[in-house]
N, C-alpha and C positions, 0 to 999 in steps of 0.2 A: 752665644745668645740662643742658639738653637737648642742647646741642652737645657736651658732654663724654661723654655716654652712648655715641654711636657710636665715639668714640675709645677708651673703656674696653673696649667690646665687641671692637674690633679688636685691642687689646693682649692681651686674654684669649685670643682665637683664635690669635694668633701664638705665644704661650708654651705653650699647651695642645697645639698641633699635634704637636710632636715627642714629647711624652709619650704621646699616643694612638697614634702610629706605632710606638713601642716595644712597646706592648701587643698589637699585631696579630700574629696567627699566620700562618705561611706558607701559601700556596695548596695545596689538596689535589688539584690536577690533575684536576678534574672527578669526584671520588669515588674515584679510584684509591688514594688514601692515606687512612689514618685517623690523626689526630693525637691524642695524649694529653699533656696538660701534666704535666711533672715538674719537680723542683727545678732541674735543670740546663738545662732548655729544653723541648723537645717530643720525644716518641718518635713516630716515623713508621713505620707499618706499610704496606708495599706489598702490596696485595691481589693483584697479578699474580704477583709472584715470591716473596712470603712473607718478604722481607727486612725487618729492623728497623733503623732508623737513629736516631741521636740528633741532633736539629737544634738549633743554637744561633745566636744573633745575635752576630756578631763585628764587628770594625772594618770589614771589607769587605762585610758583609751577612750574610744567613743562610747557614750551611753545615751540611750533614748528613753525619755520619760513620757508616759501616756498623758495626753491632755484631756481634762475632764470634758465629757460630752453629754450635753443635756438630753440628746436623743436616747442614750442608753437609760437614763433615769426615767424618761417617759415610757420606754419600752417595758422596763421592769414594772412600772406602775400599771400599765395596761394588762400585763400578764397577771399581776396580783388581783386586779379588779375582775378579770375574766374568771379566775378560779372562785372568787367570792360570789360572783353572779351564778355560777354553776351550782354551788352549794345552796344558794337561796332558791334557785329554780327547783331543785330536788325537794327542798322543804315545803315550798308552795304546792308542788304536785302531791306530796304526801298529805298535806293538810286538806287539799281539795278532795282527795279520795276519801279521807276520813269524814269530811263534811257531807259528801254525797251519801256515805253509808248512814250517817245520822239522819239525814233528810229521808232516806229510804225507810228507816225505822219509824220515824215520825209519821210517815204516810201509810205505813202498813197497819192492819188491824191489830189491836192489843191481844185478842184471843186467838189470832191466827197462828199457823205453823211457824211463821217467821219470827214470832215474838220471843221464842226461847233463846235463840242465839243471835248475838249482834256481830255482824261481820266487821272485821277491823282491817284497815289498810296497813301494809308493812311500813314500818318507819325506816327512813333512809338517812335521818339526821345523825351527825356525828356527836351531837351533844345529848347523851342519854338522859342526864338529869332533867333537861328541859322536856324531853319526850315523855319521861315519867310523869312530870307535873301536868303536861298537856293531857296525857291519858287519864290521869286521875280526874282532872276537870271535866273531860268529856264523859267519863263514866258517871260522875255525879249528875251531869246534865241529862244524860240518857235515862238514868233512874228517875229523875224528876219528871221528865217528859212522859215516860211510861206510866208513872203514877198518876200524872195529870190526865192523860188520855184514858186511863183506866177509870178514874173518877167520872169523867165525862161519859164514858160508855155506861157506867153504872147508873148515872143520872138519867140517861136516855131510856134505859130499861125500866127504871122506876117511874118515869114520867109516862111511858107508854102503858104500863099496867095500871097506874093510878088515875090517869086522865079519863074524864068522862067522854063518851063517844060524841063526835061532833053532830050537831043537829041540822 
């Protein structure tokens, strides 16, 4: 009977080994991960990145699938909107500088030294075709304003030379 005891013990160990291996949880990589057992396997929280994965034992071993996280989608959208905002702020600044230059031209005398050359603000927009269209529109407006103020100046001169002296 004593000879059968080691044989029975060896048989129990051989059959119980695979069942103990199936119950073992995956390694937590030195505390980086926290595991929580759920019905489908284990939820794994990565303390470094904040990602949550569902880990299951399959035919080829343990596999972990990333669980969709709304926070990542929100973060990506925030980054996209911040980039778009920066582009729009640069365009607004360029347009304001251009508008200031046009206002300066409108307020300067037509026959003055500043009338010859119109200062232009550098364009920082990435859409060059839109910049070209804007430049053309502003050039037409500038020419019209110069012509209008030139006519007004001419009328003032004509009025001053033709007007009878006040009595």
